C-alpha positions in Angstrom: 76.5 -79.0 21.8 74.3 -77.7 18.9 72.0 -79.8 17.4 72.0 -80.1 13.4 69.0 -79.9 11.7 68.4 -81.9 9.0 66.2 -80.9 5.8 64.2 -84.1 4.3 64.2 -83.9 0.6 60.4 -82.4 0.4 61.3 -79.9 2.9 64.5 -78.9 0.6 62.0 -79.0 -2.9 59.5 -76.9 -1.3 61.7 -74.2 0.2 63.8 -74.4 -2.8 60.4 -73.4 -5.0 59.7 -70.5 -2.8 62.8 -69.0 -3.1 62.4 -69.1 -6.8 59.0 -67.7 -6.6 60.3 -64.6 -4.7 63.1 -64.2 -7.1 61.0 -64.0 -10.3 58.4 -61.4 -8.7 61.6 -59.2 -7.7 62.6 -59.1 -11.3 58.8 -58.8 -12.6 58.8 -55.6 -10.0 62.2 -54.3 -11.9 61.5 -54.6 -15.2 58.0 -53.3 -15.0 59.3 -50.2 -12.9 62.0 -49.5 -15.9 59.7 -50.0 -18.7 56.8 -47.8 -17.3 59.9 -45.1 -17.3 60.3 -45.5 -20.6 56.8 -45.3 -21.4 56.5 -41.9 -19.8 59.5 -40.6 -21.4 58.5 -41.2 -24.6 54.9 -39.8 -23.8 56.3 -36.5 -23.1 58.6 -36.6 -25.9 55.5 -37.4 -28.3 53.6 -34.8 -26.8 56.1 -32.4 -27.5 56.5 -33.1 -30.8 52.5 -32.8 -31.0 52.9 -29.3 -29.6 55.3 -28.5 -32.1 53.2 -29.5 -35.4 50.3 -28.2 -33.9 52.0 -24.8 -33.2 53.1 -24.7 -36.7 50.2 -25.6 -38.4 48.4 -22.6 -36.4 51.1 -20.2 -37.6 50.6 -21.3 -41.3 47.1 -20.6 -40.7 45.6 -17.8 -43.0 44.6 -14.5 -41.8 41.4 -13.9 -42.7 40.6 -10.8 -40.8 43.9 -9.7 -42.4 42.4 -9.9 -46.0 38.6 -8.3 -45.2 37.9 -5.5 -47.4 36.4 -2.2 -46.0 33.3 -3.0 -46.2 32.8 -6.1 -44.8 34.9 -5.3 -41.8 33.0 -2.0 -41.0 29.8 -4.0 -41.4 30.8 -6.8 -39.1 32.0 -4.1 -36.5 28.6 -2.3 -36.4 26.9 -6.3 -36.1 28.7 -6.9 -33.3 28.8 -3.5 -31.7 32.3 -2.7 -31.9 33.4 1.0 -32.8 36.2 0.2 -34.7 38.1 -1.6 -37.3 41.8 -2.3 -38.7 40.2 0.4 -41.7 38.1 3.0 -40.1 37.5 4.2 -36.5 33.6 4.3 -35.8 32.3 6.6 -33.1 30.6 4.9 -30.5 27.1 6.8 -31.0 23.6 6.0 -32.1 23.9 4.0 -35.2 21.1 5.7 -36.5 22.8 9.0 -36.6 23.6 11.0 -39.6 27.0 11.4 -38.2 27.7 7.9 -38.2 25.8 6.5 -41.6 27.9 9.6 -42.8 30.9 8.0 -41.9 30.1 4.6 -43.0 29.1 6.1 -46.4 32.3 7.4 -46.9 34.3 4.4 -46.0 32.4 2.2 -48.3 32.9 5.2 -51.0 36.2 5.0 -50.5 36.8 1.1 -51.2 34.5 1.4 -54.4 36.7 3.9 -55.9 39.7 1.8 -55.5 37.9 -1.2 -56.8 37.4 0.9 -59.8 40.5 2.7 -59.9 42.5 2.0 -63.4 42.3 0.0 -66.2 40.5 -0.6 -69.5 38.2 -3.5 -70.2 37.3 -4.8 -73.9 33.7 -5.8 -74.0 31.7 -7.8 -77.0 28.8 -6.2 -78.4 25.6 -7.3 -80.2 27.6 -7.6 -82.9 30.3 -10.1 -83.9 32.6 -8.0 -85.8 32.4 -5.1 -83.5 34.4 -4.4 -79.6 33.7 -1.7 -77.3 37.0 -0.9 -75.5 35.5 1.2 -71.7 36.9 2.4 -68.6 36.8 0.5 -65.6 35.4 3.4 -63.7 32.6 4.1 -66.1 29.4 3.5 -65.4 27.9 0.1 -67.3 24.4 1.2 -67.7 22.2 4.4 -67.7 21.1 4.8 -64.3 23.9 7.7 -63.2 25.3 10.8 -64.5 28.5 10.5 -66.4 30.4 12.0 -69.4 33.1 9.9 -70.9 34.8 8.9 -74.2 35.3 5.0 -75.7 36.1 3.8 -78.3 34.9 0.6 -80.6 36.9 -1.5 -83.0 34.7 -2.5 -86.4 36.7 -5.0 -88.2 40.0 -3.6 -87.0 39.0 -0.4 -87.5 39.3 2.2 -84.3 36.3 4.4 -83.7 36.6 6.8 -80.7 33.1 8.1 -79.5 32.0 10.7 -76.9 29.1 10.4 -74.5 27.1 12.7 -72.1 24.3 10.6 -69.9 21.9 11.7 -67.2 19.3 10.1 -64.9 16.6 11.9 -63.8 12.9 11.5 -62.3 11.3 12.6 -65.5 12.2 13.8 -69.0 14.4 16.9 -69.9 14.2 16.5 -73.2 18.1 17.0 -74.3 18.5 20.3 -76.6 22.5 21.0 -75.5 25.2 20.8 -73.1 27.8 23.2 -72.4 31.6 22.3 -70.9 33.4 24.9 -68.6 36.9 23.9 -68.0 38.1 26.2 -65.7 37.2 29.4 -67.5 36.7 28.5 -71.0 33.3 27.3 -72.0 32.7 25.5 -75.0 28.7 24.6 -75.9 27.5 21.4 -78.3 23.8 21.1 -79.5 22.2 18.2 -79.4 20.1 17.5 -82.4 18.9 14.1 -80.9 19.5 12.1 -78.1 18.3 8.2 -77.1 16.4 7.7 -73.6 14.9 4.7 -71.5 13.1 4.2 -68.0 15.1 3.1 -65.3 14.1 2.3 -62.2 14.3 6.1 -60.3 12.6 7.9 -63.6 14.6 8.0 -67.0 17.9 8.4 -68.4 18.7 10.6 -71.8 22.1 10.4 -73.2 23.7 11.9 -76.2 26.4 9.7 -77.9 28.1 10.1 -81.1 31.8 9.8 -82.7 34.3 11.8 -81.2 35.0 14.9 -83.5 37.6 18.1 -83.6 35.1 20.3 -80.9 34.6 17.1 -78.9 38.4 16.6 -78.9 39.2 20.1 -77.8 36.6 19.9 -75.0 38.5 16.6 -73.8 42.0 18.2 -74.2 40.4 21.2 -72.0 39.0 18.7 -69.5 42.2 17.0 -69.1 43.9 20.1 -68.3 41.5 22.4 -66.2 41.2 22.0 -62.3 37.6 22.3 -62.4 35.2 21.1 -64.9 31.6 22.1 -65.0 29.0 20.3 -67.2 25.6 21.5 -68.1 22.9 19.8 -69.7 20.2 21.6 -70.9 16.9 20.5 -72.3 12.7 22.0 -73.0 12.2 20.8 -69.5 14.9 22.9 -67.5 18.7 22.2 -67.0 21.0 20.0 -64.6 24.4 20.9 -63.7 27.6 19.1 -61.8 31.3 18.9 -61.6 32.8 16.5 -63.4 34.5 13.8 -60.7 38.5 13.0 -60.6 37.7 9.3 -61.6 35.7 10.7 -64.8 38.9 13.1 -66.0 41.1 10.5 -65.3 39.5 7.9 -67.7 39.5 10.5 -70.3 43.5 9.8 -70.5 43.5 6.2 -70.0 41.1 5.6 -73.1 43.2 8.0 -75.2 46.1 6.3 -74.4 45.0 3.1 -75.0 43.3 4.0 -78.3 46.8 5.6 -79.8 48.6 2.1 -78.3 46.2 -0.2 -80.3 47.1 1.7 -83.4 44.5 4.7 -83.0 45.1 7.8 -84.5 43.9 11.4 -83.2 45.9 13.3 -86.3 42.7 14.1 -87.9 41.3 15.5 -84.6 44.4 17.5 -83.4 43.4 21.4 -83.0 45.4 24.3 -82.1 46.6 24.0 -78.3 44.3 24.6 -75.7 45.6 28.0 -73.6 
């Protein structure tokens, strides 16, 4: 015969208390487990969103290397010891060699020509009533050789002009110049000229209104395959071929002159053969 266990009221209360504590601990453990999983899932989702956002920003960032000019790209490559850029290939040789320097100079010259290409600029002068229209490729000072036409606006009156300038180590004392366009030679007397000192020596130039003889020479220059300019003076003479940019500038200036209302009828001569 089994003996029946009888708990006192105090024992029953104690047992119930411990059971309640145990159930509470189990409930808290379950809740904590599911809450932690939820946080991890949310964290992974946030991280994915962050990666997408950062990647989008990175893709939208400007590509500064793509906008580098030839000059800055080449110089930067040389300073870092690289042998090529997206613009020019440089042989991996002594940077002081003549071949290397020539290659770099050609790259810089090409970029300079691109910046000068095309366009006519309007400039103010010392007089409030006079504006000057000059091609972008034309020198802005007297420190280089040049032959060009330009025109001035004097209170609404457009006047075309013709200029030949030379830069020398010492005075030439200009007396005349000739323009040989292919096989045709035209001679111009220089009764007077202007000069000024420059950093490398002296500059002399002849700047006059464009007349019939000058316009005939300009027409011949624009049609010729090769033009040679020879400037003579009391102390010798110098010759050079006119550059392609100079020849194109003649056409741009004359086109701009007529587009703004200038008339060349009074300068028209027989067509150059």
